[in-house]
C-alpha positions in Angstrom: 0.0 0.0 0.0 1.4 3.4 -1.0 1.3 6.5 1.2 -1.7 8.1 -0.6 -3.8 4.9 -0.3 -2.8 4.6 3.3 -3.8 8.3 4.0 -7.1 7.8 2.2 -7.8 4.6 4.2 -7.0 6.3 7.5 -9.1 9.3 6.6 -12.1 7.1 5.8 -11.6 5.2 9.1 -11.4 8.4 11.1 -14.7 9.3 9.5 -14.8 13.1 10.3 -18.1 13.7 8.4 -19.8 10.8 10.3 -18.4 12.1 13.6 -19.3 15.8 12.9 -22.8 15.7 14.5 -21.3 14.2 17.7 -18.5 16.9 17.8 -21.1 19.6 17.4 -23.3 18.0 20.2 -20.4 17.6 22.6 -19.0 21.1 22.1 -22.4 22.7 22.4 -22.0 22.8 26.2 -18.5 24.4 26.0 -18.5 28.2 26.0 -18.1 29.5 22.4 -14.8 31.3 23.1 -13.2 28.0 24.3 -14.6 25.7 21.6 -11.8 26.1 19.1 -9.1 25.7 21.8 -10.8 22.6 23.2 -11.2 21.1 19.8 -7.5 21.8 18.9 -6.4 20.2 22.2 -8.5 17.1 21.6 -7.2 16.8 18.0 -3.6 17.1 19.1 -4.1 14.5 21.9 -5.6 12.1 19.3 -2.7 12.7 16.9 -0.2 12.0 19.7 -1.9 8.8 20.6 -2.0 7.6 17.0 1.7 8.5 16.4 2.6 6.7 19.6 0.7 3.6 18.4 2.3 3.9 15.0 5.8 3.6 16.5 4.8 0.9 19.0 3.0 -1.2 16.5 5.8 -3.5 15.4 6.8 -4.1 19.0 3.3 -5.1 19.9 3.1 -7.5 16.9 6.4 -9.1 17.7 5.6 -9.4 21.4 2.3 -11.2 20.4 4.0 -13.3 17.7 1.6 -12.2 15.1 2.4 -12.6 11.4 1.6 -9.9 8.8 -1.0 -12.1 7.1 -3.1 -12.6 10.2 -3.0 -8.8 10.8 -4.0 -8.1 7.2 -6.9 -10.6 7.3 -8.2 -9.5 10.6 -7.8 -5.9 9.7 -9.8 -6.4 6.6 -12.6 -8.1 8.5 -12.6 -5.3 11.1 -12.6 -2.6 8.5 -15.4 -4.4 6.6 -17.6 -4.4 9.7 -16.9 -0.7 10.3 -17.7 0.1 6.7 -21.0 -1.9 6.9 -21.9 0.1 10.0 -21.2 3.3 8.1 -23.4 2.3 5.2 -26.2 0.7 7.4 -26.1 2.4 10.8 -28.0 0.9 13.7 -31.3 2.6 14.2 -31.4 5.1 17.1 -27.6 5.2 17.3 -26.6 7.6 20.0 -23.3 8.2 21.7 -22.8 8.7 25.4 -21.8 12.3 25.9 -20.3 13.2 29.3 -21.3 16.5 30.8 -19.0 19.5 30.8 -15.8 20.1 28.8 -14.5 17.0 27.1 -11.0 15.8 27.9 -9.7 12.9 25.8 -13.1 11.1 25.9 -15.1 11.0 23.7 -13.5 13.4 21.1 -9.8 12.3 21.1 -10.7 8.7 21.9 -12.7 7.0 20.3 -14.0 9.5 17.8 -10.6 10.4 16.1 -8.2 7.8 17.5 -10.5 4.9 17.7 -9.7 1.2 17.8 -10.2 0.9 14.1 -7.6 3.6 13.3 -5.2 2.0 15.8 -5.7 -1.5 14.2 -5.1 0.1 10.7 -1.8 1.6 12.0 -0.8 -1.8 13.3 -1.5 -3.2 9.8 0.5 -0.5 8.1 3.6 -1.0 10.3 3.4 -4.8 9.8 3.1 -4.7 6.1 6.8 -4.2 5.5 6.2 -2.1 2.4 7.0 1.3 3.7 9.0 3.1 6.4 7.9 4.9 9.5 8.3 8.2 7.6 5.9 7.0 4.9 3.3 5.9 7.4 3.8 9.0 9.6 3.2 11.1 6.4 0.0 9.2 5.6 -1.3 9.5 9.2 -0.4 13.2 9.3 -2.2 13.9 6.0 -5.3 12.0 7.0 -5.3 13.7 10.4 -4.9 17.2 8.9 -7.8 16.8 6.6 -10.0 15.4 9.4 -8.9 18.2 11.7 -9.8 20.9 9.1 -13.2 19.4 8.6 -13.8 19.1 12.4 -12.5 22.7 13.1 -15.0 23.9 10.5 -17.7 21.6 11.9 -20.4 24.3 12.2 -19.9 25.5 8.7 -19.7 22.0 7.2 -22.8 21.0 9.1 -24.7 24.1 7.9 -23.6 23.6 4.2 -24.2 19.9 3.9 -27.1 19.5 6.3 -28.0 16.2 8.0 -28.9 14.5 4.7 -25.7 15.5 3.0 -23.6 14.3 5.9 -25.5 10.9 5.9 -24.9 10.6 2.1 -21.2 11.4 2.5 -20.8 8.9 5.3 -22.5 6.2 3.2 -20.2 7.0 0.3 -17.1 6.8 2.5 -18.4 3.5 3.8 -18.6 2.1 0.3 -15.1 3.0 -0.5 -13.9 1.5 2.9 -15.7 -1.7 2.0 -13.6 -2.0 -1.2 -10.4 -1.2 0.8 -11.2 -3.8 3.4 -11.9 -6.5 0.9 -8.6 -5.8 -0.8 -6.8 -5.9 2.5 -8.4 -9.3 3.3 -7.5 -10.7 -0.2 -3.9 -9.5 0.2 -3.7 -11.3 3.5 -5.1 -14.5 2.0 -2.8 -14.4 -1.0 0.2 -13.8 1.2 -0.8 -16.7 3.4 -1.3 -19.0 0.5 2.0 -18.0 -1.1 3.9 -19.2 2.0 
């Protein structure tokens, strides 16, 4: 997987458009003059967590004695489930939102740096096709685009509206389905080739 494909995959998994209504809802209770500062803090915390996981990924895999094929196959399955949930969300889906100003939960974790992003970072580091610099570039690019969308959350929400956001999330889910199937097939082919 090249850097651009990895960045697109990470962006789709971060799902900033799908998370936008939750960000708007959580930040509604924060005073308007602090919203941008709180959002930037949460985005930076999420980025730090993802970068830490990126660099610790290979150590975790070697400690658990996991081969690249198993990570690719399981990552493809996880991404497929996430994509299906994006396309066909559960009815009445609501997120638990704690009162007061958010700190780490729920905005940094799990909305931006969720388990699926961390699993994808594990997969990237175990693929052996790129260097940490490549994957850091992909992560940074995906995070920057997500951060810009989330920092402009009120404007994006007004422009696209609820139906537009739903349509964009479904489209992102369809692309993620294709990526997840390719990831699964790559793992199976690599396993069969051994």
